Each structure stands twice: as C-alpha cells, then as structure tokens.
C-alpha positions as protocol buffer text, in pm:
chain_id: "A"
residue {
  index: 1
  type: MET
  ca { x: 5941 y: 7201 z: 929 }
}
residue {
  index: 2
  type: VAL
  ca { x: 6111 y: 7071 z: 613 }
}
residue {
  index: 3
  type: MET
  ca { x: 6411 y: 6820 z: 626 }
}
residue {
  index: 4
  type: ASN
  ca { x: 6680 y: 6871 z: 413 }
}
residue {
  index: 5
  type: HIS
  ca { x: 6725 y: 6515 z: 280 }
}
residue {
  index: 6
  type: GLU
  ca { x: 7091 y: 6546 z: 146 }
}
residue {
  index: 7
  type: ILE
  ca { x: 7277 y: 6658 z: 435 }
}
residue {
  index: 8
  type: ILE
  ca { x: 7087 y: 6390 z: 618 }
}
residue {
  index: 9
  type: ILE
  ca { x: 7220 y: 6122 z: 349 }
}
residue {
  index: 10
  type: LEU
  ca { x: 7567 y: 6240 z: 395 }
}
residue {
  index: 11
  type: THR
  ca { x: 7570 y: 6209 z: 693 }
}
residue {
  index: 12
  type: LEU
  ca { x: 7481 y: 5869 z: 665 }
}
residue {
  index: 13
  type: ILE
  ca { x: 7701 y: 5773 z: 434 }
}
residue {
  index: 14
  type: PHE
  ca { x: 7957 y: 5986 z: 613 }
}
residue {
  index: 15
  type: ALA
  ca { x: 7938 y: 5759 z: 886 }
}
residue {
  index: 16
  type: VAL
  ca { x: 7940 y: 5439 z: 786 }
}
residue {
  index: 17
  type: MET
  ca { x: 8272 y: 5574 z: 670 }
}
residue {
  index: 18
  type: ILE
  ca { x: 8398 y: 5650 z: 980 }
}
residue {
  index: 19
  type: GLY
  ca { x: 8239 y: 5280 z: 1100 }
}
residue {
  index: 20
  type: SER
  ca { x: 8396 y: 5087 z: 810 }
}
residue {
  index: 21
  type: ILE
  ca { x: 8760 y: 5286 z: 924 }
}
residue {
  index: 22
  type: PHE
  ca { x: 8721 y: 5182 z: 1300 }
}
residue {
  index: 23
  type: LEU
  ca { x: 8646 y: 4818 z: 1251 }
}
residue {
  index: 24
  type: THR
  ca { x: 8908 y: 4750 z: 1002 }
}
residue {
  index: 25
  type: ILE
  ca { x: 9158 y: 4935 z: 1241 }
}
residue {
  index: 26
  type: LEU
  ca { x: 9079 y: 4717 z: 1570 }
}
residue {
  index: 27
  type: LYS
  ca { x: 9078 y: 4426 z: 1329 }
}
residue {
  index: 28
  type: LYS
  ca { x: 9436 y: 4445 z: 1224 }
}
residue {
  index: 29
  type: ARG
  ca { x: 9534 y: 4523 z: 1569 }
}
residue {
  index: 30
  type: ARG
  ca { x: 9420 y: 4238 z: 1692 }
}
residue {
  index: 31
  type: ARG
  ca { x: 9643 y: 4007 z: 1808 }
}
residue {
  index: 32
  type: SER
  ca { x: 9602 y: 3595 z: 1879 }
}
residue {
  index: 33
  type: ALA
  ca { x: 9729 y: 3448 z: 2169 }
}
residue {
  index: 34
  type: LYS
  ca { x: 9938 y: 3221 z: 1935 }
}
residue {
  index: 35
  type: SER
  ca { x: 10092 y: 3566 z: 1741 }
}
residue {
  index: 36
  type: ILE
  ca { x: 10167 y: 3718 z: 2106 }
}
residue {
  index: 37
  type: TYR
  ca { x: 10359 y: 3406 z: 2235 }
}
residue {
  index: 38
  type: LYS
  ca { x: 10514 y: 3387 z: 1890 }
}
residue {
  index: 39
  type: LEU
  ca { x: 10646 y: 3731 z: 1935 }
}
residue {
  index: 40
  type: ILE
  ca { x: 10763 y: 3688 z: 2244 }
}
residue {
  index: 41
  type: ASP
  ca { x: 10935 y: 3331 z: 2168 }
}
residue {
  index: 42
  type: ASP
  ca { x: 11126 y: 3547 z: 1892 }
}
residue {
  index: 43
  type: LEU
  ca { x: 11225 y: 3816 z: 2087 }
}
residue {
  index: 44
  type: GLU
  ca { x: 11350 y: 3558 z: 2397 }
}
residue {
  index: 45
  type: LYS
  ca { x: 11576 y: 3373 z: 2094 }
}
residue {
  index: 46
  type: LYS
  ca { x: 11719 y: 3793 z: 1975 }
}
residue {
  index: 47
  type: TYR
  ca { x: 11800 y: 3918 z: 2273 }
}
residue {
  index: 48
  type: ILE
  ca { x: 11870 y: 3642 z: 2510 }
}
residue {
  index: 49
  type: TYR
  ca { x: 11990 y: 3291 z: 2342 }
}
C-alpha cells in the first residue's frame, strides 16, 4: 500500500495552522485577575457614582 506523502504533509501543515490560530485566540481571551478587578472598578465608577 503506497501512501501519498503530499497529503500527509499538507494535513500536518493544516493542523499546525489551526492549532496556532486556536492558541492565539485563547491567549487574547484570557484575562488576569488584576484586569478583571480594574474592569469591575471602572464599571462601578461609570454606572454607580
């Protein structure tokens, strides 16, 4: 059985591209506790005071 190496290589490249895009989205969405407290504080100042 002969494997088509081009398909395997293209599949690996595609998987790496999707993985890197997924990781960059996760890094952008992650917030530290400090930034969350700052966001809550800003919202309190805007709407309560």
